[in-house]
MIZA-263635 format. One record per residue (C-alpha): x, y, z; residue in one letter. Coordinates in Angstrom, 2 decimals, padded with zeros to 5 digits. Example, Ala and Ser with C-alpha at 12.3 -4.5 7.8 and 13.67 -1.06 7.14 Angstrom:
BEGIN
+---------+---------+---------+------+
|    east |   north |      up | code |
+---------+---------+---------+------+
|  012.30 | -004.50 |  007.80 |    A |
|  013.67 | -001.06 |  007.14 |    S |
+---------+---------+---------+------+
//
This chain:
BEGIN
+---------+---------+---------+------+
|    east |   north |      up | code |
+---------+---------+---------+------+
|  032.05 | -208.50 |  044.88 |    M |
|  034.59 | -208.13 |  047.69 |    E |
|  032.08 | -206.43 |  050.01 |    R |
|  029.53 | -209.21 |  049.48 |    K |
|  032.18 | -211.80 |  050.29 |    R |
|  033.10 | -209.89 |  053.46 |    D |
|  029.44 | -209.69 |  054.51 |    R |
|  028.96 | -213.40 |  053.83 |    D |
|  032.07 | -214.22 |  055.86 |    Y |
|  030.91 | -211.99 |  058.71 |    E |
|  027.46 | -213.64 |  058.66 |    K |
|  029.02 | -217.11 |  058.82 |    S |
|  031.20 | -216.09 |  061.79 |    L |
|  028.17 | -214.60 |  063.52 |    N |
|  026.27 | -217.84 |  062.95 |    A |
|  029.08 | -219.87 |  064.54 |    I |
|  029.25 | -217.51 |  067.52 |    V |
|  025.45 | -217.68 |  067.89 |    D |
|  025.54 | -221.48 |  067.94 |    V |
|  028.32 | -221.51 |  070.53 |    L |
|  026.56 | -219.02 |  072.80 |    F |
|  023.33 | -221.02 |  072.48 |    T |
|  025.12 | -224.25 |  073.43 |    I |
|  026.79 | -222.47 |  076.36 |    A |
|  023.42 | -221.30 |  077.65 |    D |
|  021.18 | -224.27 |  076.80 |    D |
|  023.49 | -227.18 |  077.57 |    E |
|  025.78 | -225.72 |  080.24 |    Y |
|  023.81 | -222.84 |  081.70 |    G |
|  026.91 | -220.66 |  081.37 |    Y |
|  026.81 | -216.93 |  081.82 |    S |
|  029.31 | -214.96 |  079.74 |    W |
|  031.62 | -214.82 |  082.78 |    V |
|  031.47 | -218.61 |  083.18 |    E |
|  031.95 | -219.18 |  079.45 |    L |
|  035.02 | -216.94 |  079.47 |    A |
|  036.50 | -218.85 |  082.42 |    A |
|  035.76 | -222.26 |  080.86 |    A |
|  037.33 | -221.19 |  077.54 |    A |
|  040.29 | -219.47 |  079.26 |    K |
|  039.38 | -216.20 |  077.56 |    L |
|  038.96 | -212.78 |  079.07 |    S |
|  035.44 | -211.70 |  079.92 |    Y |
|  035.85 | -208.69 |  077.61 |    S |
|  036.57 | -211.03 |  074.67 |    T |
|  033.39 | -213.00 |  075.30 |    V |
|  031.37 | -209.83 |  075.95 |    R |
|  032.61 | -208.23 |  072.71 |    N |
|  031.69 | -211.37 |  070.76 |    L |
|  028.26 | -211.48 |  072.35 |    G |
|  027.64 | -207.79 |  071.72 |    N |
|  028.94 | -208.03 |  068.12 |    R |
|  031.76 | -205.56 |  068.77 |    K |
|  034.23 | -208.17 |  067.52 |    T |
|  033.39 | -208.67 |  063.87 |    I |
|  036.16 | -211.10 |  062.91 |    Y |
|  037.09 | -213.28 |  065.89 |    P |
|  040.41 | -215.07 |  065.72 |    E |
|  040.31 | -218.77 |  064.95 |    L |
|  041.98 | -219.58 |  068.26 |    R |
|  039.12 | -217.81 |  070.06 |    T |
|  036.55 | -219.95 |  068.25 |    I |
|  038.63 | -223.06 |  068.98 |    I |
|  038.81 | -222.23 |  072.70 |    R |
|  035.06 | -221.67 |  072.87 |    L |
|  034.43 | -224.95 |  071.06 |    C |
|  036.78 | -226.84 |  073.34 |    S |
|  035.11 | -225.43 |  076.46 |    A |
|  031.77 | -226.64 |  075.09 |    L |
|  032.92 | -230.11 |  074.04 |    G |
|  032.94 | -229.24 |  070.35 |    R |
|  035.59 | -229.06 |  067.66 |    E |
|  035.94 | -226.99 |  064.52 |    V |
|  035.97 | -228.87 |  061.24 |    V |
|  036.88 | -226.97 |  058.08 |    V |
|  035.86 | -228.36 |  054.71 |    H |
|  038.09 | -226.87 |  052.04 |    E |
|  036.06 | -227.82 |  048.97 |    K |
|  032.75 | -226.70 |  050.41 |    A |
|  034.40 | -223.55 |  051.83 |    K |
|  032.40 | -223.79 |  055.01 |    R |
|  032.98 | -224.73 |  058.59 |    A |
|  030.87 | -226.82 |  060.89 |    S |
|  030.82 | -227.67 |  064.55 |    L |
|  030.54 | -231.16 |  065.90 |    R |
|  030.67 | -232.78 |  069.28 |    R |
|  034.23 | -233.76 |  070.16 |    A |
|  034.91 | -237.49 |  070.18 |    A |
+---------+---------+---------+------+
//
């Protein structure tokens, strides 16, 4: 059971990262270097996320990416899921 939960968690993180990288490319035309600069992250952090070397990114990394892309993280405790929405 624990392994399935870990895989599900990893898949949900990958989905969030995929959405953020898609927004960065489609809406902003950012390369990974530009995304790293906009999010105030190192290029290696963004590269490792994009190449799936980082399996469990830190929440602050996701928050920085979201902020750089005009999004915010919203966590729903009861539903046990997270969503992204455009920042107000």
